C-alpha positions in Angstrom: 211.4 130.3 -62.3 211.2 126.7 -61.0 208.7 127.6 -58.4 206.4 129.1 -60.9 206.8 126.0 -63.1 205.7 123.7 -60.3 202.8 126.1 -59.5 201.7 125.8 -63.0 201.9 122.0 -62.9 199.7 121.9 -59.8 197.1 124.2 -61.3 197.0 122.0 -64.5 196.6 118.9 -62.4 193.7 120.5 -60.3 192.1 121.6 -63.5 192.4 118.1 -64.9 190.8 116.6 -61.7 188.0 119.2 -61.9 187.4 118.3 -65.6 187.4 114.6 -64.7 184.9 115.1 -61.9 182.7 117.3 -64.2 182.6 114.9 -67.0 182.2 111.9 -64.6 179.2 113.7 -63.1 177.7 114.1 -66.7 178.4 110.5 -67.4 176.7 109.4 -64.2 173.7 111.5 -65.1 173.4 109.8 -68.5 173.9 106.4 -66.7 171.0 107.3 -64.2 168.7 108.1 -67.2 169.8 104.6 -68.7 171.4 106.2 -71.6 173.9 103.5 -71.8 175.3 104.1 -75.2 176.2 107.7 -74.5 177.3 107.2 -71.0 179.8 104.4 -72.1 181.2 106.8 -74.7 181.8 109.4 -72.0 183.2 107.0 -69.4 185.7 105.8 -72.0 187.2 109.1 -72.0 187.7 109.4 -68.3 190.4 108.1 -66.0 189.6 104.7 -64.5 188.3 104.6 -60.9 185.8 102.3 -59.2 182.7 104.1 -60.2 183.8 104.6 -63.8 184.7 100.8 -64.2 181.5 99.5 -62.6 179.2 101.9 -64.6 181.1 101.3 -67.8 180.9 97.5 -67.3 177.1 97.9 -66.6 176.6 100.0 -69.7 178.1 97.3 -71.9 176.5 94.4 -69.9 173.0 95.9 -70.2 173.4 96.2 -73.9 174.8 92.6 -74.2 178.2 93.7 -75.4 180.1 91.1 -73.4 183.5 91.6 -74.8 183.6 95.1 -73.6 181.9 94.3 -70.4 184.6 91.7 -69.7 187.3 94.3 -70.3 185.7 96.8 -67.8 184.9 94.3 -65.1 188.2 92.5 -65.5 189.9 96.0 -64.7 187.6 96.4 -61.8 188.4 93.0 -60.4 192.3 93.5 -61.0 192.4 97.0 -59.5 190.2 96.6 -56.5 190.2 94.0 -53.7 187.6 91.5 -54.3 186.1 91.6 -50.9 185.3 95.3 -51.3 183.2 94.7 -54.3 179.4 94.5 -54.4 178.4 90.8 -55.0 176.4 91.8 -58.0 179.5 92.5 -60.0 180.7 89.0 -59.4 177.5 87.8 -61.0 177.6 90.3 -64.0 181.3 89.6 -64.5 180.7 85.8 -64.4 177.8 86.1 -67.0 179.9 88.4 -69.3 182.7 85.8 -69.2 180.2 83.2 -70.1 179.0 85.3 -73.0 182.7 85.0 -74.3 182.6 81.2 -73.5 185.4 81.7 -71.1 184.1 78.9 -68.8 187.2 78.5 -66.7 187.3 82.1 -65.6 183.5 82.4 -65.5 183.2 79.3 -63.2 185.9 80.7 -61.0 184.0 84.0 -60.5 180.7 82.3 -60.2 181.9 79.9 -57.7 183.1 82.8 -55.5 179.8 84.4 -55.9 177.7 81.3 -55.0 180.1 80.1 -52.4 180.3 76.7 -53.9 181.9 75.2 -57.0 180.3 75.1 -60.4 181.5 73.7 -63.7 179.7 74.9 -66.8 181.2 72.2 -69.1 180.0 69.5 -66.8 176.6 71.0 -66.5 176.2 71.3 -70.3 177.4 67.6 -70.8 175.0 66.5 -68.1 172.1 68.1 -69.8 172.7 65.9 -72.9 171.0 63.1 -71.2 168.5 65.0 -69.2 166.7 67.3 -71.7 163.5 65.9 -73.0 164.0 67.3 -76.5 166.8 68.1 -78.9 166.3 71.1 -81.1 167.2 72.1 -84.6 167.0 76.0 -85.1 167.2 78.4 -87.8 166.9 82.3 -88.2 163.5 83.5 -89.3 164.9 86.5 -91.4 167.9 87.0 -93.4 168.6 90.3 -91.7 169.1 89.6 -88.0 169.6 93.2 -87.0 166.0 94.2 -87.0 165.7 93.7 -83.3 162.9 91.1 -83.6 161.8 89.2 -80.6 158.8 87.8 -78.6 157.0 85.6 -81.0 153.4 84.6 -80.3 150.7 82.6 -82.2 148.1 84.8 -83.6 145.5 82.6 -85.3 147.1 81.5 -88.8 149.7 84.3 -88.3 152.4 85.2 -85.8 153.0 88.4 -83.8 156.2 89.8 -82.6 158.0 93.0 -81.4 160.6 94.7 -83.5 162.7 97.8 -84.0 161.6 97.9 -87.8 159.9 101.3 -87.3 162.6 103.4 -88.8 160.5 106.6 -88.2 160.6 106.1 -84.5 162.9 108.3 -82.4 165.9 106.6 -80.7 165.7 105.0 -77.3 168.4 106.2 -75.0 169.1 102.8 -73.6 170.6 101.4 -76.8 170.2 104.3 -79.3 167.8 102.3 -81.4 164.1 102.9 -82.4 161.3 102.1 -80.0 159.8 98.7 -80.2 156.4 98.2 -82.1 154.2 95.2 -82.5 154.0 93.5 -85.9 152.0 90.6 -87.4 153.4 88.3 -90.1 153.0 84.9 -91.8 155.6 82.2 -91.8 156.4 80.6 -95.2 157.4 76.9 -95.9 161.0 77.8 -95.4 160.4 79.2 -91.9 160.9 82.8 -92.8 158.7 85.8 -92.1 156.6 87.2 -94.9 153.8 89.8 -95.2 155.0 91.7 -92.3 152.6 94.4 -91.1 152.5 96.7 -88.0 149.6 96.8 -85.7 147.5 99.9 -85.9 148.3 103.1 -84.2 145.8 102.2 -81.4 148.3 99.6 -80.4 151.6 101.0 -81.4 152.4 104.3 -79.9 155.4 106.5 -79.5 156.7 104.3 -76.7 157.6 100.6 -76.5 155.1 97.9 -77.2 156.0 94.2 -77.1 155.2 90.6 -75.7 151.7 90.2 -77.0 149.5 87.2 -76.2 145.9 86.4 -77.6 142.8 84.6 -76.6 141.8 81.5 -78.6 139.3 83.3 -80.6 141.8 86.2 -81.3 139.4 88.9 -80.0 141.4 89.7 -76.8 145.2 90.7 -76.6 147.3 91.4 -73.8 150.6 93.2 -74.5 153.3 95.4 -72.9 153.6 99.1 -73.1 156.2 101.3 -71.6 155.0 104.4 -69.6 155.5 107.5 -71.6 156.6 109.4 -68.5 159.2 108.5 -66.0 158.5 108.4 -62.2 161.0 108.9 -59.4 161.8 105.7 -57.5 164.5 106.2 -55.0 167.2 108.1 -56.7 166.2 107.1 -60.2 163.5 108.2 -62.7 162.1 105.1 -64.4 159.5 104.5 -67.1 158.0 101.2 -66.0 156.2 98.7 -68.1 152.5 97.8 -67.8 150.2 95.1 -69.2 147.5 96.3 -71.3 144.3 94.5 -72.6 142.7 95.3 -75.9 139.4 93.9 -77.6 138.9 93.5 -81.2 135.3 94.8 -81.8 134.0 95.6 -85.4 137.3 95.1 -87.1 139.1 97.4 -84.7 141.3 97.1 -81.6 139.6 99.1 -78.9 138.9 99.4 -75.1 142.7 99.4 -74.6 143.4 99.6 -70.7 146.1 98.9 -68.4 145.4 96.0 -66.0 144.3 96.9 -62.5 147.2 95.3 -60.7 149.9 97.3 -62.7 151.5 100.3 -61.2 153.8 103.3 -62.2 156.1 102.1 -59.3 157.0 98.7 -60.7 156.9 96.8 -64.1 154.5 94.0 -65.2 155.5 92.4 -68.4 155.6 89.4 -70.7 152.0 88.2 -70.4 150.8 84.8 -71.6 147.2 83.7 -71.5 146.4 80.1 -70.8 144.4 78.3 -73.6 141.2 78.3 -71.6 141.6 82.1 -71.0 141.3 81.7 -67.3 144.9 82.5 -66.1 147.4 85.0 -67.1 151.1 84.4 -66.4 153.5 87.4 -66.4 156.8 88.7 -65.1 157.1 91.5 -62.6 159.4 93.3 -60.0 156.4 94.3 -57.9 156.8 94.2 -54.0 157.2 90.6 -52.8 159.5 89.4 -55.4 162.6 87.4 -54.4 164.7 89.8 -56.4 164.7 91.4 -59.7 161.9 89.9 -61.9 159.7 87.0 -60.8 157.1 85.0 -62.5 153.4 85.4 -61.3 150.0 84.1 -62.2 146.7 85.8 -61.8 143.1 84.6 -62.3 141.1 86.0 -65.1 137.5 86.0 -64.0 134.5 85.5 -66.2 133.1 89.0 -65.4 136.4 90.6 -66.7 138.0 91.2 -63.3 141.3 89.9 -62.0 142.2 88.0 -59.0 145.4 88.8 -56.8 148.6 87.9 -58.6 150.4 85.0 -56.9 154.2 84.5 -56.9 155.1 81.2 -58.4 157.5 80.6 -55.6 161.3 79.9 -55.0 161.4 76.7 -57.0 160.9 78.7 -60.1 162.0 82.2 -59.0 165.4 83.3 -57.9 167.0 86.6 -56.8 167.8 87.3 -60.4 165.7 87.5 -63.7 162.8 85.2 -64.5 161.1 86.5 -67.5 159.1 85.5 -70.8 156.8 82.8 -69.4 154.9 80.4 -71.7 152.4 77.7 -70.6 151.5 74.4 -72.2 148.1 73.8 -73.4 147.1 71.7 -70.4 148.7 74.1 -68.0 151.2 71.4 -66.7 154.5 72.7 -68.1 155.8 76.2 -67.7 158.5 77.4 -70.0 160.4 80.6 -69.1 163.8 82.5 -69.4 166.2 82.9 -66.5 169.7 83.9 -65.7 169.2 83.0 -61.9 169.3 79.2 -62.5 172.5 77.7 -63.6 173.0 78.1 -67.4 175.3 78.8 -70.2 175.3 82.5 -70.1 172.7 85.3 -70.1 169.0 84.1 -70.1 168.5 80.5 -70.8 165.2 78.8 -71.5 164.0 76.4 -68.9 160.9 74.2 -68.2 159.1 73.3 -65.0 156.4 70.7 -64.6 153.4 70.9 -62.3 152.0 67.5 -61.2 148.2 67.3 -60.7 147.9 71.0 -60.5 150.4 71.5 -57.8 153.2 74.0 -57.7 155.8 73.9 -60.4 158.8 71.8 -59.7 162.6 72.6 -60.0 163.1 73.9 -63.5 165.3 72.0 -66.1 167.6 74.0 -68.5 166.5 72.9 -72.1 170.2 72.3 -73.1 172.8 73.4 -75.6 170.7 72.6 -78.7 168.6 75.6 -78.1 170.4 77.7 -75.5 173.6 79.6 -76.1 176.1 81.6 -74.0 174.1 84.8 -74.8 170.4 85.6 -74.1 167.8 83.1 -75.2 164.2 83.6 -74.3 160.6 83.9 -75.3 160.0 80.2 -76.2 156.6 79.2 -77.8 155.8 75.8 -79.1 153.1 74.0 -81.1 153.0 70.9 -78.9 151.2 68.7 -81.6 153.8 69.5 -84.3 156.8 70.0 -82.1 157.5 73.2 -84.0 158.0 76.6 -82.3 159.8 79.9 -82.0 162.3 81.6 -79.6 164.3 84.8 -79.6 168.0 85.2 -79.0 170.7 87.8 -79.3 173.6 85.2 -80.0 174.5 86.9 -83.2 173.9 90.8 -83.8 171.0 91.9 -81.5 167.8 90.3 -80.9 166.4 87.9 -83.6 163.7 85.4 -84.1 164.5 81.7 -84.5 162.3 78.8 -85.5 162.8 75.3 -84.2 161.8 71.7 -84.6 162.2 69.4 -81.7 162.6 65.7 -81.4 162.6 63.6 -78.3 166.0 63.0 -76.8 166.4 59.2 -76.9 169.5 59.4 -74.8 167.3 60.5 -71.9 165.6 57.1 -71.6 168.4 55.3 -69.6 169.2 53.8 -66.4 172.8 54.3 -65.2 174.9 54.0 -62.1 177.9 52.3 -60.8 178.9 49.1 -58.8 180.6 49.4 -55.3 181.5 47.1 -52.4 178.8 47.8 -49.7 181.3 48.0 -46.9 184.5 49.5 -48.4 182.7 51.6 -51.0 185.4 50.5 -53.5 184.4 50.4 -57.1 184.0 46.8 -58.5 185.2 46.7 -62.1 184.5 43.4 -63.9 181.0 43.0 -62.3 178.2 41.6 -64.6 175.2 44.0 -64.6 172.0 42.7 -66.2 168.7 44.4 -66.9 165.4 42.6 -66.9 161.9 43.6 -67.9 158.8 43.1 -65.8 158.5 39.5 -67.2 162.1 38.8 -66.0 163.3 38.6 -69.6 167.0 39.7 -70.0 167.1 42.8 -72.2 170.5 44.1 -71.5 173.8 42.9 -70.0 177.3 44.2 -69.7 180.5 43.8 -67.6 181.5 47.1 -66.2 185.0 48.6 -66.9 187.5 50.4 -64.8 185.1 53.0 -63.6 182.6 50.3 -62.7 179.8 52.2 -64.3 176.8 50.9 -66.4 174.2 52.4 -68.6 171.2 50.8 -70.4 168.4 52.2 -72.6 164.9 52.2 -71.2 161.4 52.9 -72.3 158.8 55.0 -70.5 156.1 53.6 -68.2 157.9 50.3 -67.7 159.0 48.2 -64.8 162.5 47.0 -64.7 164.9 44.9 -62.3 168.6 45.6 -62.6 171.1 43.0 -61.2 174.7 42.9 -60.3 176.6 39.7 -60.0 180.3 39.0 -59.2 182.3 36.1 -58.0 182.4 35.8 -54.1 179.8 38.5 -53.8 176.1 38.2 -53.0 174.2 39.3 -56.1 172.3 42.5 -55.6 169.3 43.7 -57.6 166.9 46.6 -57.6 163.5 47.1 -59.1 162.4 50.7 -60.6 159.6 52.1 -62.6 160.3 54.7 -65.3 158.4 57.9 -64.9 154.9 58.3 -66.2 156.3 60.1 -69.1 159.5 58.2 -69.3 161.5 61.4 -69.3 163.6 61.0 -66.1 167.3 59.9 -65.9 167.6 57.1 -63.2 170.8 56.6 -61.4 171.1 53.4 -59.3 174.2 52.5 -57.3 174.4 48.8 -56.8 176.1 48.1 -53.4 177.4 44.6 -53.3 178.5 42.7 -50.3 181.0 39.8 -50.3 180.2 36.6 -48.8 182.9 36.7 -46.1 181.4 40.1 -44.9 177.9 38.8 -44.8 178.4 35.4 -43.2 180.4 34.5 -40.0 181.1 30.9 -41.3 182.8 32.2 -44.5 186.4 33.4 -44.3 189.0 34.4 -46.7 192.2 32.2 -46.3 195.8 33.4 -46.4 196.1 31.7 -49.9 193.3 33.9 -51.2 190.7 31.0 -51.3 187.2 31.7 -49.7 186.3 28.9 -47.5 183.0 27.8 -45.7 184.1 26.9 -42.2 182.0 24.0 -40.8 182.6 21.5 -38.1 184.8 18.7 -39.3 182.8 15.8 -41.0 184.1 12.5 -39.7 184.1 9.2 -41.7 184.7 5.9 -40.2 187.9 4.2 -41.2 187.9 3.1 -44.8 184.2 4.2 -45.1 182.6 7.1 -47.2 178.9 7.0 -46.2 177.5 10.0 -44.4 176.7 9.5 -40.9 174.0 11.2 -38.7 176.2 13.7 -37.1 177.7 14.6 -40.6 174.2 15.1 -41.9 173.6 17.7 -39.2 176.7 19.7 -40.2 176.0 19.3 -44.0 172.5 20.7 -43.4 174.0 24.0 -42.4 175.8 24.0 -45.8 172.5 23.1 -47.6 170.8 26.2 -46.0 173.6 28.4 -47.0 173.6 27.3 -50.5 169.8 27.8 -50.6 170.2 31.3 -49.2 172.7 32.2 -52.1 171.4 30.4 -55.2 174.2 31.7 -57.4 177.0 30.4 -55.1 179.1 27.5 -56.4 181.4 25.4 -54.3 184.2 22.7 -54.5 184.1 19.8 -52.1 187.5 18.7 -51.2 188.0 15.4 -49.3 191.1 14.5 -47.5 192.4 11.3 -45.7 195.0 10.5 -43.1 198.2 8.8 -44.2 197.6 5.3 -42.9 197.2 3.7 -46.4 198.9 3.7 -49.7 198.7 6.9 -51.8 196.6 5.3 -54.4 194.1 3.9 -51.9 193.8 7.2 -50.0 193.2 9.0 -53.3 190.4 6.7 -54.2 188.9 6.9 -50.8 188.9 10.6 -50.7 187.3 10.8 -54.1 184.5 8.5 -52.9 183.9 10.6 -49.7 183.8 13.9 -51.7 181.4 12.3 -54.3 179.3 11.0 -51.3 179.1 14.5 -49.8 178.1 16.0 -53.1 175.3 13.5 -53.5 173.9 14.3 -50.1 173.8 17.9 -51.2 172.0 17.2 -54.4 169.5 14.9 -52.6 168.6 17.8 -50.4 167.9 20.2 -53.3 171.1 21.7 -54.5 171.6 21.7 -58.1 174.5 19.4 -59.4 175.8 22.1 -61.5 176.6 24.3 -58.6 178.9 21.5 -57.1 182.3 20.3 -57.9 184.3 17.7 -55.9 187.8 16.5 -55.7 189.7 13.9 -53.6 193.1 15.0 -52.3 194.1 11.7 -50.6 196.8 12.5 -48.1 198.6 15.1 -50.2 197.3 18.2 -48.2 197.5 17.4 -44.6 196.7 20.1 -42.1 199.2 18.5 -39.5 202.3 17.4 -41.1 203.2 14.6 -39.0 204.2 11.9 -41.5 204.0 8.2 -40.3 204.2 9.3 -36.7 200.8 11.0 -36.2 198.7 10.5 -33.1 195.1 9.5 -33.5 193.9 13.0 -32.9 196.3 14.3 -35.7 195.2 11.6 -38.1 191.4 12.7 -37.4 192.2 16.4 -38.1 193.8 15.4 -41.5 190.8 13.3 -42.3 188.3 16.0 -43.3 186.2 17.8 -45.9 186.7 21.4 -47.0 184.3 23.6 -48.8 185.9 26.3 -51.2 183.5 28.9 -52.8 184.3 29.0 -56.6 181.8 31.9 -57.4 
């Protein structure tokens, strides 16, 4: 009886495994078809293995359901050794965690992926003084679940893509309607009004999105997804192409895919330059660095096109670069990326081209417009500093309007003060900022961190100076950028006098002394002799070299007269030395003098000193005050 019971258990177990494999195979088939919603439902019913957890996480990740993606990827990382996992899951898991604002865990995973440490909070904080603009944003519709995105200017109107077509069949990726293009007006409150779909010549049974227009509104470029899938490798994919349409006699006609498009890769998110001579777009065509890159192609006067050119690795990464936008003069490229460091998902970046050269390293536009979800499709009216972008920060894709103002915190010079030789910070240093006319415009004493910051203005020349007692003053000149929108960090490396000059030394009592040959005075005399002049001229040169240096002249006598007489004599000798320095061009306010009489002998021999010991005690010392 027991034997039959165990046989029954084994049969049930094998049937269970067979059912698991069968259901997993069906789920995998749905996943391969990119039917992520249905695939996720099926994976949730299965036992957890590597394939199930990876694909389940991807289903949620691809539909921006980050909480569920974190749950699936978290189990994957907990169950399997990290070094056995494909690096792409590190990237996806990190971005899913960013989507949940779990920066500590996200940074840990992303650091392992990148092989160097990252800190999202520090990155976000640093952007506050780097971004050129701050943004005030608001949604453009009360209902943010319509799937609106990809705004563009359309004469006095706007155009965008949306899921608003309720009659459209569902798209397997997210089980929502196919995208169509719509036009609308924007009212005084920034809300969309008079929304109308584009005609059936433009909107078909598949996806249409990302439209751009010529200045006269007679030419449009837009995305359309192929209505048939093509097998590429092990997958069947319906790729995206860029189409051109012409407005003739009140009707959109001559609708054709651009010649560099293909069934084997996607070309998407076109944007036409103001002069109509170049078209920027995103593609995963051969030659990309990875995933989607940004390209530009010439639009010739005869209606033909040049060869698409990749914008290069300053802009493009091995991940997604999409939704380009170009400024009116062609010098600033805006785009969305999840490959450059950001706050999670796609972030909006800007990159500048100087004098028509390649675009430079991009700058994240900061937390006033970017969120920890996808932010993309940025367009701006540069004259009014008004614009639009898209984001899925709430429930699905939605359109947002923005106003932008210049970030005044960006116009600064900052840095810290260090000892040139030891690299130690120098708190208590006085740092001053001067304009090009050498007029003082800012001054501060640095605190414990020895750091300084001053507001500046664009297109101006400045000099920044650090001063500290017993140190050589240090200054640097700099010019703010042509548009004033750079953050300058200058480290002021100061050198103390005793490091810079052999004849300056720090004594055991902490005083800093200029060590010269002894200046001899005749007995009971205080006039400067010719050999003393030679020695004092060395001091004159030093004081002229360091015009901020101040010194104390200390005169000492031997013990061969009364205390009162010696004190009076030493004062006269100190005063005589001071006058010699003044006569030779040293400002009086930089000099102090003091007679010590016989009170501070170098050789303590009392009344039994030899002539040599008396001469050693009869001296002048020069102590640096600052």
